[in-house]
C-alpha positions in Angstrom: 107.7 54.9 159.4 110.9 56.9 158.6 110.2 59.2 155.7 113.0 58.0 153.5 111.8 54.4 153.9 108.2 55.5 153.1 109.4 57.1 149.8 111.1 53.8 148.7 108.2 51.5 149.7 105.2 53.5 148.6 104.3 55.1 145.3 101.7 57.6 146.6 103.2 61.1 147.1 102.9 62.7 150.5 100.1 65.3 150.9 99.7 68.3 153.2 97.5 66.2 155.5 100.4 63.8 155.8 102.8 66.5 156.9 100.4 67.6 159.7 101.0 64.2 161.3 104.8 64.1 161.0 106.6 63.2 164.2 110.2 64.1 164.9 112.1 61.5 167.0 115.7 62.6 167.6 116.8 63.5 164.1 114.3 61.3 162.3 111.1 62.4 160.5 108.4 59.8 160.9 105.3 59.4 158.7 102.1 58.4 160.5 100.4 55.5 158.8 96.9 56.5 160.0 95.0 53.5 158.9 97.8 51.1 159.9 97.5 49.4 156.5 100.4 48.3 154.4 100.5 47.0 150.8 100.4 43.2 150.4 103.9 41.9 150.9 106.5 40.1 153.1 108.4 41.9 155.8 112.0 40.7 156.1 114.6 41.9 158.7 117.7 43.7 157.5 120.7 41.5 156.8 123.8 43.2 158.3 127.2 42.9 156.6 130.6 44.3 157.5 132.1 47.2 155.5 134.6 45.0 153.7 131.9 42.7 152.2 129.7 45.7 151.3 132.7 47.3 149.5 133.1 44.1 147.4 129.4 43.9 146.8 129.0 47.5 145.6 131.8 47.0 143.1 130.3 43.8 141.8 126.5 44.6 141.8 126.5 48.2 140.5 128.1 48.1 137.0 128.4 51.7 136.0 127.8 52.5 132.3 131.1 53.1 130.5 132.8 52.8 133.9 131.6 56.2 134.8 130.7 56.2 138.5 127.1 57.3 139.2 124.9 57.1 142.3 122.0 56.5 139.9 123.4 53.1 138.8 121.0 50.4 139.8 121.4 46.7 140.6 119.7 44.2 138.4 118.2 40.8 139.4 116.0 38.0 138.3 112.6 38.2 139.9 111.2 35.0 138.3 112.7 31.5 137.9 115.4 31.1 135.2 114.3 28.5 132.6 117.2 27.5 130.3 116.8 26.2 126.8 119.8 24.7 125.0 120.0 24.6 121.2 120.4 21.2 119.6 124.0 21.9 118.8 125.0 21.9 122.5 126.0 18.3 123.4 124.5 16.3 126.2 127.9 16.2 127.9 128.3 20.0 127.8 124.8 20.5 129.1 125.3 18.0 131.9 128.6 19.6 133.1 127.2 23.1 132.9 124.0 22.2 134.8 126.1 20.5 137.4 127.8 23.9 138.0 124.4 25.7 137.9 122.9 23.4 140.5 125.6 24.6 143.0 124.1 28.1 142.6 120.5 26.9 142.7 121.1 25.0 145.9 123.0 27.8 147.6 120.6 30.7 146.7 117.2 30.1 148.1 115.3 32.8 146.2 116.8 31.9 142.8 115.5 28.9 141.0 117.2 27.6 137.8 116.1 24.7 135.6 116.2 23.4 132.1 113.2 23.3 129.7 112.8 21.4 126.4 110.8 24.0 124.5 111.9 27.4 123.6 108.5 28.9 124.3 108.8 27.7 128.0 112.2 29.4 128.4 113.5 32.8 129.3 117.2 32.0 128.8 118.7 30.5 125.6 122.2 29.0 125.3 123.4 28.4 121.7 126.4 28.5 119.4 127.2 31.0 116.7 125.8 29.6 113.5 122.7 28.2 115.2 119.4 29.9 115.0 120.0 33.4 116.5 117.8 33.4 119.6 119.0 36.8 120.5 119.4 38.9 117.2 121.1 41.7 119.0 124.2 39.4 119.3 124.1 38.3 115.7 127.0 40.5 114.5 129.2 39.8 117.6 132.6 38.5 116.6 133.1 36.8 120.0 131.2 34.8 122.6 129.0 37.0 124.7 125.8 37.2 126.7 122.8 39.5 126.6 120.1 40.3 129.3 117.0 42.4 129.1 115.4 44.1 132.1 112.4 46.2 133.1 112.4 48.3 136.3 115.8 46.6 137.1 114.2 43.1 137.0 115.9 40.8 134.5 113.3 38.9 132.5 115.2 37.4 129.6 118.8 36.2 128.9 120.9 34.6 126.1 124.3 33.2 125.9 126.0 32.9 122.5 129.2 30.9 122.1 131.7 31.0 119.2 133.4 27.6 118.8 136.0 29.1 116.5 137.1 31.4 119.3 137.5 28.6 121.9 139.7 25.7 120.8 138.5 23.1 123.3 135.3 22.0 125.2 137.0 23.1 128.5 137.3 26.7 127.2 133.7 26.7 126.0 132.6 25.4 129.4 134.6 28.1 131.1 133.0 30.8 129.0 129.5 29.5 129.6 130.0 29.6 133.3 131.6 33.0 133.3 128.9 34.6 131.2 126.2 32.9 133.2 127.5 34.3 136.5 127.6 37.8 134.9 124.0 37.4 133.6 122.6 36.7 137.1 122.9 40.4 138.0 124.7 42.3 135.2 127.7 41.7 137.5 131.1 43.2 137.1 134.2 41.1 137.7 136.8 42.9 139.9 140.5 42.5 140.8 140.0 42.2 144.5 139.8 38.4 144.6 142.1 35.5 143.8 142.0 34.3 140.2 140.2 31.1 141.1 137.1 33.2 142.0 134.4 33.6 139.3 134.1 37.2 140.4 137.7 37.9 139.7 138.6 39.6 136.5 141.8 37.6 135.9 141.9 34.3 134.0 142.5 30.9 135.6 141.8 27.4 134.3 141.0 26.5 137.9 138.0 28.7 138.5 135.5 27.4 141.1 132.6 28.8 143.1 134.4 30.1 146.1 132.7 30.8 149.5 132.8 34.5 148.7 131.3 34.0 145.2 128.3 32.1 146.8 128.0 34.7 149.6 127.8 37.5 147.0 125.1 35.7 145.1 123.2 34.8 148.2 123.3 38.4 149.4 122.2 39.8 146.0 119.1 37.6 146.1 118.5 38.0 149.8 115.3 39.7 150.9 117.2 41.3 153.8 118.1 44.2 151.5 115.9 46.4 149.3 116.2 44.9 145.8 116.6 46.7 142.5 117.6 50.0 144.1 120.2 52.6 142.8 123.5 53.0 144.5 122.5 56.1 146.4 119.4 54.4 147.9 121.4 51.3 148.7 124.0 53.3 150.7 121.4 55.4 152.5 119.3 52.4 153.5 122.3 50.5 154.8 123.5 53.5 156.8 120.1 53.9 158.3 119.7 50.2 159.1 123.1 50.0 160.7 122.4 53.1 162.7 119.2 51.6 164.1 120.9 48.3 164.8 123.7 50.0 166.7 121.4 52.3 168.7 118.6 49.9 169.5 119.9 46.4 168.9 116.8 46.0 166.6 116.9 45.2 162.9 114.9 47.3 160.5 112.5 45.5 158.2 112.1 45.7 154.4 108.7 45.3 152.9 108.8 43.2 149.7 105.6 43.7 147.7 103.6 40.9 146.3 100.4 40.9 144.3 99.8 43.8 141.8 102.3 46.1 143.3 105.2 43.7 143.0 105.6 44.1 139.2 105.9 47.9 139.3 
């Protein structure tokens, strides 16, 4: 196994005995897996993308703190299903329209499951209005509608969306903000100026927003297992460069090992 892949897939540090069994193939250092055993997981082939798409994805998925570029910035994603709880103040019509939108995402993205639940204790995502019970106290003093997500080891495990009806004069505007914030909360995404205004990933306003083919492709790619998930930008770039090099030289696709069982939560 190439040494840089070993370091991203395994937590055990290399020892002197390991270095005795290094193999050099062309310019690549390989680590011998002597017992041929791998952690419990699923091997998925690399999903190649062209440079234009990857440029868009890097801007969207790696939101740098205070807009200061850093190779240490990491992507964020939901590992488990999203279970949405709506406060009583959210009307049936509003919920129905919003969930109709959400179902487009749920249907398109295989590894992301989204549904509603009736009890708060069964949820990991709350949608409510300012003035309701404050399900996410860290947004209590916010003067405008907003969202908040929590993550651990780059895995998002809880989200909340708080809407201020005084800020938005119509149900259409409230619905728009719900959808916009929900998209952002699926990966701590950043909206950019590279797309037409009708795209949800565009940073310009349009009353005609819709899930474009590119929007869905970005979401599907973010939740694809054909990339190594939750990595920082430097690792992401290095893995893609290596995988593309292997593909060009050999015609074969590199595999990513996605851990299950006890290792998956680390």
